[in-house]
C-alpha positions as CSV (number, residue, x, y, z in Angstrom):
1,M,85.6,95.3,124.0
2,C,83.6,95.8,120.8
3,P,84.4,93.5,117.9
4,N,86.8,95.0,115.4
5,N,88.3,94.3,112.0
6,N,91.8,94.1,113.3
7,M,91.1,91.2,115.7
8,I,92.5,87.7,114.9
9,N,90.5,85.4,117.1
10,K,90.9,87.2,120.4
11,N,94.2,88.8,119.5
12,I,94.7,92.4,118.2
13,I,97.1,93.2,115.4
14,I,98.9,96.6,115.5
15,V,100.6,98.0,112.4
16,G,103.1,100.9,112.7
17,S,103.9,103.3,109.9
18,Y,107.5,102.2,109.8
19,G,106.6,98.5,109.1
20,D,106.5,97.1,112.6
21,I,103.7,94.7,113.3
22,K,102.8,93.4,116.7
23,I,100.1,91.0,118.1
24,I,98.6,91.7,121.6
25,Q,97.6,88.3,123.0
26,D,97.1,88.9,126.7
27,F,95.3,92.1,127.7
28,K,95.7,91.7,131.4
29,K,99.5,91.4,131.2
30,F,99.5,93.4,127.9
31,E,101.8,90.8,126.3
32,E,102.8,91.5,122.8
33,S,105.0,89.8,120.2
34,E,106.4,91.2,117.0
35,I,105.9,89.5,113.6
36,K,108.5,89.7,110.8
37,N,107.2,91.2,107.5
38,N,108.2,92.8,104.2
39,L,106.4,96.1,104.6
40,S,109.8,97.9,104.2
41,E,109.6,97.1,100.5
42,F,106.6,99.4,100.0
43,N,108.0,102.8,101.1
44,I,105.0,103.4,103.4
45,Y,104.5,107.0,104.5
46,D,101.3,106.4,106.6
47,V,99.2,103.5,107.6
48,L,95.5,104.3,107.3
49,D,93.8,101.1,108.4
50,V,94.3,97.4,109.0
51,A,91.7,94.6,108.7
52,Y,91.5,90.8,109.1
53,V,89.3,89.3,106.4
54,N,89.1,85.7,105.4
55,N,92.3,84.7,107.1
56,E,94.2,87.5,105.4
57,I,95.5,90.8,106.7
58,F,94.7,93.9,104.6
59,I,96.5,97.3,105.1
60,S,95.6,100.6,103.4
61,S,98.5,103.0,103.3
62,T,100.0,106.0,101.5
63,T,103.3,105.9,99.8
64,S,105.6,108.4,98.0
65,R,107.7,107.7,94.9
66,N,111.0,109.1,94.0
67,N,111.3,110.6,97.5
68,K,108.6,113.2,96.7
69,T,107.1,114.7,99.8
70,D,104.2,116.6,98.3
71,C,102.3,113.9,96.4
72,Y,101.3,110.5,97.8
73,Y,99.6,107.5,96.3
74,F,97.1,105.3,97.9
75,E,97.8,101.5,98.1
76,L,96.1,98.4,99.4
77,L,98.3,95.5,100.6
78,K,97.4,92.0,101.8
79,S,99.1,89.0,103.3
80,E,98.0,85.6,104.4
81,V,98.2,85.1,108.1
82,N,101.6,83.6,109.1
83,M,102.9,84.2,112.6
84,E,106.4,83.5,111.5
85,K,106.5,86.2,108.7
86,L,103.9,88.2,106.9
87,K,104.5,88.5,103.1
88,F,102.5,91.4,101.7
89,E,101.6,92.0,98.1
90,K,100.1,95.1,96.5
91,I,96.6,94.4,95.2
92,Y,95.4,97.9,94.4
93,Q,96.9,101.4,93.9
94,T,95.7,104.7,92.6
95,K,97.0,106.0,89.3
96,N,97.2,109.6,90.6
97,C,98.9,111.0,93.7
98,M,97.6,113.7,96.0
99,E,99.1,116.0,98.6
100,G,97.3,114.1,101.3
101,Q,95.3,110.8,101.1
102,L,92.1,110.6,103.1
103,G,89.9,107.8,104.3
104,G,91.4,104.3,103.8
105,R,88.9,102.5,106.0
106,I,88.5,98.8,105.2
107,H,85.4,96.6,106.0
108,E,84.6,93.1,105.0
109,Y,81.5,92.9,102.7
110,I,79.7,90.5,100.4
111,H,78.4,92.1,97.2
112,K,76.7,90.3,94.3
113,N,77.5,87.0,96.1
114,M,81.2,87.9,95.9
115,E,83.5,88.1,99.0
116,G,85.4,91.4,99.2
117,I,85.8,94.6,101.1
118,L,84.4,98.1,101.1
119,L,87.2,100.7,101.0
120,T,86.9,104.5,101.6
121,L,88.8,107.2,99.7
122,G,88.4,110.9,100.4
123,A,88.5,114.0,98.2
124,S,89.1,117.3,99.9
125,A,90.4,120.8,99.2
126,D,91.8,121.1,95.6
127,D,90.8,117.5,94.9
128,K,87.2,117.9,95.8
129,D,85.8,117.7,92.3
130,F,87.0,114.1,92.0
131,A,84.2,113.1,94.4
132,Q,81.6,113.5,91.6
133,D,83.9,112.1,88.8
134,D,83.1,108.5,88.0
135,N,86.5,108.0,86.4
136,S,88.2,108.7,89.7
137,P,88.3,106.5,92.8
138,F,88.6,109.5,95.1
139,G,85.7,110.7,97.1
140,K,84.2,107.2,96.9
141,I,83.4,104.1,98.8
142,L,84.7,101.3,96.6
143,F,83.9,97.6,96.6
144,L,86.9,95.3,95.8
145,N,87.0,91.6,95.6
146,L,89.6,89.9,97.8
147,N,92.2,89.9,95.0
148,G,91.7,93.6,94.2
149,D,91.3,92.9,90.5
150,K,87.6,93.8,90.4
151,V,86.8,97.3,91.6
152,E,83.3,99.0,91.6
153,I,82.1,102.4,92.8
154,F,79.7,101.6,95.7
155,S,78.8,105.2,96.5
156,K,80.2,108.7,95.7
157,G,80.2,112.3,96.8
158,H,82.3,111.7,100.0
159,R,84.7,114.2,101.4
160,N,86.7,112.2,104.1
161,P,84.9,109.0,105.0
162,Q,86.5,107.7,108.2
163,G,84.3,105.3,110.2
164,L,82.7,102.3,108.3
165,V,80.6,99.5,109.8
166,Q,77.9,97.1,108.8
167,Y,75.0,96.5,111.2
168,E,72.6,93.8,110.1
169,D,71.9,94.7,106.4
170,N,72.8,98.4,106.8
171,I,76.1,100.1,106.2
172,F,77.0,103.3,108.1
173,S,79.8,105.7,107.6
174,L,81.2,108.6,109.6
175,E,82.6,111.5,107.4
176,H,84.5,114.6,108.1
177,G,82.7,117.6,106.6
178,P,84.5,120.9,105.8
179,Q,84.3,123.6,108.5
180,G,81.7,121.9,110.6
181,G,79.1,119.5,109.3
182,D,80.6,116.1,110.1
183,E,78.2,113.4,109.0
184,L,76.8,110.0,109.9
185,N,75.5,108.5,106.7
186,K,73.6,105.4,105.9
187,I,75.3,104.1,102.8
188,I,73.1,103.0,99.9
189,K,74.5,101.2,96.8
190,G,74.7,103.8,94.0
191,G,74.0,106.7,96.4
192,N,75.5,110.1,95.9
193,Y,76.2,112.0,99.1
194,G,76.6,115.4,97.6
195,W,80.2,116.5,98.2
196,P,81.4,119.1,97.1
197,V,78.0,120.6,96.2
198,T,76.1,120.1,99.5
199,S,77.2,120.1,103.1
200,F,75.9,121.3,106.5
201,G,79.4,122.8,107.1
202,T,80.8,126.0,105.7
203,R,83.8,126.8,103.5
204,Y,87.2,127.3,104.9
205,G,88.4,130.9,104.5
206,D,85.3,132.8,103.7
207,G,82.8,130.9,105.8
208,K,80.2,130.7,103.0
209,S,77.5,128.1,103.2
210,Y,77.1,125.1,100.9
211,L,73.8,124.1,99.4
212,K,71.7,122.3,102.0
213,N,68.7,121.1,100.0
214,Y,69.9,117.6,99.3
215,S,66.7,116.3,97.8
216,N,66.6,118.8,95.0
217,F,69.7,117.2,93.6
218,S,68.8,113.6,94.4
219,Y,71.7,113.6,97.0
220,Q,71.5,111.4,100.1
221,E,71.2,113.6,103.2
222,P,73.1,112.5,106.3
223,I,71.0,110.9,109.0
224,F,72.9,113.0,111.5
225,A,75.1,116.1,111.2
226,F,77.6,117.1,114.0
227,L,77.2,120.9,114.5
228,P,79.8,121.9,115.6
229,S,82.0,119.2,114.2
230,V,83.7,116.6,116.4
231,A,86.2,115.1,113.9
232,P,84.9,111.5,114.3
233,S,87.1,108.6,113.2
234,A,86.2,104.9,113.8
235,L,82.7,103.5,113.9
236,N,81.8,100.2,115.6
237,V,79.0,98.0,116.7
238,C,79.1,97.1,120.4
239,P,77.4,94.2,122.3
240,E,73.8,94.8,123.3
241,N,74.7,94.8,127.0
242,L,76.7,98.1,126.4
243,S,73.9,99.8,124.4
244,N,72.6,101.9,127.4
């Protein structure tokens, strides 16, 4: 098995959208145990990712307010590891809601000698212009410290960044393009990845092409584009004996 953010020692933590949390401890017998928690307090609609960082569990999720079903906020929750009961607190949330939240991938990262995480947020359809707006977190990869009170735009111009991994000193992201044009990107601090101006995919509806000359706009071109698209999700680093 490849190492993953949601592994605690050799155990895997699983978080369900309705607040159930389980630990798988024995893969041969597939033994699992449930952990009490307070997730029901947060009105979670969908769990996007879960990560174990610095002896804490982080969960990215969407939530609705006032029982609205057409506009969801993005939230980041964390709890210290306690096998008796996990007590989560909200450390980050978006000010604006959207019809659907995209991204949500969490990855441990050290930036400017500060421990923290990289966090992906998407911007698609009617919300696509947020990806180039520095006043919005959407369409960005963010860096947050472990308390969530320091937030910095790490890169922008993303449509729906799903996979996220660090390999040596490099950061790679998998991103859903529009109609076709899914991307594998090497993420550079301060980089602009072009959405919604450039893409190797085409527009939904009329099939028109986006601009494809990334360099003319100082945008970062993907190191690989999936044509046709394959809707990639997680990205991981596997042991060398599996590389073939």
